[in-house]
C-alpha positions in Angstrom: 0.0 0.0 0.0 1.5 3.4 -1.0 2.3 5.8 1.9 1.7 9.4 0.9 3.4 12.4 2.4 3.3 16.2 1.9 5.9 17.8 -0.4 7.5 16.9 -3.7 8.3 13.2 -2.8 4.5 12.4 -2.6 4.9 8.6 -2.3 7.1 8.2 0.7 7.1 4.4 0.6 4.9 1.3 1.0 3.4 -0.5 3.9 1.6 -3.7 4.8 -0.4 -2.1 7.5 -4.2 -2.3 7.3 -5.1 0.4 9.8 -5.6 4.0 8.7 -5.9 3.2 5.0 -8.0 5.5 2.8 -10.0 3.2 0.6 -12.4 5.6 -1.1 -10.6 7.3 -4.0 -10.5 9.4 -6.1 -9.5 12.4 -4.0 -7.3 15.5 -4.3 -4.4 15.6 -1.9 -3.5 19.1 -0.8 -0.3 20.1 1.0 -1.3 22.7 3.5 2.2 24.3 3.6 3.2 24.4 -0.1 -0.3 24.2 -1.7 1.0 21.4 -3.9 -1.9 19.2 -5.2 -2.1 15.6 -6.4 -5.0 13.7 -7.9 -5.1 10.2 -6.3 -7.2 7.4 -7.7 -5.9 4.5 -5.6 -6.1 3.5 -1.9 -3.3 4.9 0.3 -2.1 5.6 3.8 -1.3 9.2 5.0 1.8 10.0 7.1 1.5 13.7 7.3 -0.8 16.0 9.2 -0.1 18.7 6.6 -2.0 16.8 4.0 -5.7 17.6 3.3 -7.8 15.0 1.6 -10.4 16.6 -0.6 -13.5 14.8 -1.9 -16.3 16.1 -4.2 -19.6 17.1 -2.6 -21.3 18.9 -5.5 -23.1 17.1 -8.4 -22.3 20.1 -10.6 -18.5 19.4 -10.6 -16.0 16.9 -11.8 -13.2 16.2 -9.3 -10.6 16.1 -12.1 -11.7 19.5 -13.3 -11.5 20.9 -9.8 -7.9 19.5 -9.6 -6.9 21.2 -12.8 -8.6 24.5 -11.8 -6.8 24.5 -8.5 -3.5 24.8 -10.4 -4.6 28.2 -11.5 -5.1 29.6 -7.9 -2.2 32.0 -7.3 -1.0 32.9 -3.8 2.3 34.0 -2.4 3.4 30.8 -0.7 6.8 31.9 0.5 5.5 32.4 4.1 5.6 29.2 6.2 1.9 28.8 7.2 -1.1 26.6 6.7 -2.9 27.9 3.6 -6.1 25.7 3.3 -8.3 27.4 6.0 -6.8 30.9 5.7 -6.9 31.3 1.9 -7.4 28.3 -0.4 -10.7 26.9 0.9 -12.3 30.4 0.5 -11.2 30.9 -3.1 -14.0 31.0 -5.7 -13.2 29.0 -8.7 -14.8 29.0 -12.2 -17.3 26.2 -12.7 -18.6 25.7 -16.3 -21.3 23.2 -17.2 -20.4 19.5 -16.7 -20.1 18.9 -20.4 -17.5 21.7 -20.7 -15.7 20.5 -17.7 -15.5 17.0 -19.3 -14.1 18.5 -22.5 -11.4 20.5 -20.7 -10.4 17.5 -18.6 -10.1 15.4 -21.7 -7.9 18.0 -23.5 -5.6 18.4 -20.5 -5.3 14.7 -20.0 -4.2 14.3 -23.7 -1.5 16.9 -23.0 -0.5 15.1 -19.8 -0.1 11.8 -21.7 2.4 13.4 -24.0 4.3 14.8 -21.0 4.3 11.4 -19.2 5.5 9.6 -22.2 8.3 12.0 -22.9 9.3 12.1 -19.2 9.6 8.3 -19.2 12.1 8.5 -22.1 14.1 11.2 -20.2 14.0 9.4 -16.9 15.0 6.0 -18.2 17.7 7.0 -20.5 21.3 6.2 -19.5 24.3 6.4 -21.9 25.5 2.8 -22.6 27.4 0.7 -25.1 28.6 -2.9 -25.2 32.3 -3.4 -24.4 34.2 -5.9 -26.5 35.9 -8.2 -24.1 38.8 -8.6 -26.6 39.8 -4.9 -26.0 42.9 -4.4 -23.9 42.3 -3.1 -20.4 44.4 -0.7 -18.3 44.2 1.1 -14.9 41.9 4.1 -14.9 44.9 6.3 -14.0 46.3 5.6 -17.5 43.2 7.1 -19.1 42.3 10.0 -16.8 44.1 12.8 -14.9 42.8 13.4 -11.4 42.3 17.2 -11.3 43.2 18.7 -8.0 43.0 22.4 -8.9 41.0 24.3 -6.2 39.9 27.9 -5.4 38.3 29.8 -2.6 35.2 31.2 -4.4 34.7 34.4 -2.3 38.2 35.5 -3.4 37.2 35.3 -7.1 36.7 38.4 -9.1 33.7 37.1 -11.1 30.2 38.1 -10.0 28.7 34.8 -11.1 30.2 31.3 -11.3 28.9 27.9 -12.3 28.8 25.7 -9.2 27.9 22.0 -9.1 27.2 20.3 -5.9 26.3 16.6 -5.4 22.6 17.5 -5.4 23.0 18.9 -8.9 24.0 15.6 -10.4 21.1 13.2 -11.0 21.9 9.8 -9.6 22.6 7.2 -12.3 21.6 9.4 -15.2 24.6 11.6 -16.0 22.6 14.8 -16.2 22.3 18.0 -14.1 19.3 19.1 -12.1 18.6 22.4 -10.4 20.3 25.8 -10.8 24.1 26.1 -11.2 24.6 29.8 -11.4 26.0 31.1 -8.1 27.4 34.2 -6.4 30.9 33.1 -5.5 30.9 35.6 -2.6 28.5 33.3 -0.8 30.9 30.4 -0.8 33.7 30.5 1.8 35.2 27.1 1.7 37.6 25.7 -0.9 36.1 24.2 -4.1 37.4 22.1 -6.9 38.0 23.8 -10.3 36.9 21.9 -13.4 36.9 22.5 -17.2 34.5 21.7 -20.0 34.9 18.0 -20.8 36.0 16.9 -17.3 34.1 13.9 -15.9 32.7 14.8 -12.5 32.4 11.8 -10.2 30.6 11.9 -6.8 32.9 10.3 -4.3 30.5 10.8 -1.4 27.9 8.0 -1.3 29.1 6.5 -4.5 26.2 4.0 -4.5 24.2 7.0 -5.9 26.4 6.8 -9.1 26.5 10.5 -9.7 28.7 11.0 -12.8 28.5 13.9 -15.2 30.5 15.3 -18.2 30.9 19.0 -17.7 29.5 21.1 -20.5 31.0 24.3 -19.1 33.9 25.5 -16.9 33.1 26.0 -13.2 33.7 24.9 -9.7 32.3 22.0 -7.7 32.1 20.4 -4.3 35.2 18.7 -3.0 32.9 15.7 -2.6 33.2 15.4 -6.3 36.3 14.1 -8.2 37.2 15.7 -11.5 38.8 13.5 -14.2 40.4 15.0 -17.3 40.8 13.3 -20.6 42.3 14.3 -24.0 39.1 15.7 -25.5 35.4 16.1 -25.0 34.5 13.2 -27.3 36.7 10.8 -25.3 35.1 12.1 -22.1 31.6 11.2 -23.5 32.8 7.6 -24.3 34.4 7.0 -20.9 31.6 8.7 -19.1 29.4 5.8 -20.3 31.9 3.3 -18.8 32.2 5.2 -15.5 28.4 5.5 -15.0 27.8 1.8 -15.8 26.6 -0.6 -13.1 29.6 -2.8 -13.6 32.1 0.0 -12.9 30.0 1.2 -9.9 30.1 -2.3 -8.4 34.0 -2.1 -8.5 34.0 1.4 -7.0 31.8 0.2 -4.1 34.3 -2.5 -3.2 36.7 0.2 -2.0 34.4 2.6 0.0 35.4 3.8 3.5 33.3 5.3 6.3 30.0 3.8 7.6 28.1 7.1 8.3 29.4 8.9 5.2 30.6 6.2 2.8 33.0 7.5 0.2 35.4 6.4 -2.5 38.8 7.9 -3.4 41.0 8.2 -6.5 43.5 6.1 -4.7 41.1 3.2 -4.9 39.6 4.0 -8.3 42.8 4.5 -10.1 43.5 0.8 -10.2 40.1 -0.2 -11.6 40.6 -1.7 -15.0 38.9 0.0 -18.0 39.1 -0.9 -21.7 41.2 0.9 -24.3 38.6 1.7 -26.9 39.9 1.7 -30.5 39.7 5.2 -32.0 37.4 4.2 -35.0 35.0 2.6 -32.5 35.1 5.8 -30.3 33.9 7.8 -33.3 30.9 5.4 -33.7 30.1 5.6 -30.0 30.2 9.4 -30.0 27.9 9.6 -33.1 25.4 7.3 -31.4 25.5 9.2 -28.1 25.0 12.5 -29.9 22.0 11.0 -31.7 20.6 9.7 -28.4 21.2 13.1 -26.8 19.2 14.8 -29.5 16.3 12.5 -28.9 16.4 13.2 -25.1 16.6 16.9 -25.7 13.6 16.6 -28.1 11.6 14.9 -25.4 12.6 17.6 -22.9 11.3 20.2 -25.4 8.1 18.3 -25.7 7.7 18.3 -21.9 8.3 22.1 -21.9 5.8 22.7 -24.8 3.0 20.6 -23.4 3.5 21.9 -19.9 3.0 25.4 -21.3 -0.2 24.1 -23.1 -1.6 22.9 -19.8 -0.7 26.2 -18.1 -2.3 28.2 -20.9 -5.5 26.1 -20.9 -5.8 26.4 -17.1 -5.3 30.2 -17.3 -8.1 30.3 -19.9 -10.4 28.6 -17.4 -9.7 31.5 -15.1 -10.3 34.0 -18.0 -6.7 35.0 -18.3 
């Protein structure tokens, strides 16, 4: 049974408990602190007092339409407070005839299906290619240089710098998430300097497999190792190897620390990696570039159709 909680995570986990199960969906889940809403059409258990469970009580409304209409309610939610009683529950929302509500819901659900499909492509993609076992293998240290350049950001002259923390690298996917532009004056501790094409490898909690090829120059957390290769294309190829499950298993054999497990270049440098023939490297890069274009195309679809939903909801509100 899914356990629901307030906030972005939504499904906190699963339970075998039978007490306290809500068995009468569909409902709208409302987070009293963030005003985040979810439409839920399956039984669940709640683990947060901040969650309001909203059911339909009018025969002149469709619950799914109310859910979509709620996305158009605009409040300043920066203040930490409970919003349902004080503001949200008192908001008057537009309520067209049932047949119009049905048409709007069907239109929005078609948009959402496109988003969900594209999101699955994005979420499940991971760069990969088959390694020929006949290729010679060498220590990682013969392929990469462990970059140790560092800087104290608040002593930099730049007004903005690209900063990557561990939270910015999506686990197991090789892509960034969240904002990276940063005011260096706000960072007092020493950070690692990296260049475009460096492979950034999260050494803290390496089981999360956070590995990224830098697409710009910048600085990063010292909990991230920076590996430099000859060129950007070679980095793309070896990134696929370093983010593979097989390589990660070898890394995890050398972790230290029980509370904050981490790896080190001292351990990783002796892990064997293949020497990939140059002609095959070119084929891999071409394929990875093609796959990247598909992923970027799906991201664009998500952006376009999210905007379609936003515009249609605004139209409900006469905007």
